[in-house]
C-alpha positions, 0 to 999 in steps of 0.5 A: 806294054799295055795289053788289050784282051778281046774275047767273045761270049760264044767262045771260051773267055775264061783264059782272058778273065784269068789273064786280066785278073793277073794283069790287074793283080800286077798293076799292069795296064790292060783292058779286057772286053768280052763281046756278045758274039763273034766266035774264035776268029772275030778279030779277023772279020772285016768289021766287028763291034770291037773295032772302035774299042780297039782303036780307042785303046791303041790311040790311048797307049801308042806314042805318036 
């Protein structure tokens, strides 16, 4: 299962970095993005800079 990890620099991105490193070590499909702002709940905002990246990831990894 491909995993998309999204974090903001004004939140704690250390868990994402650790998980991303482990997924890479295991050869698992994943993408880690750390965005410049947004805080802990940025994925729940109406729009965010992550939106195009998330939809691109989904389009690349979901079956049609």
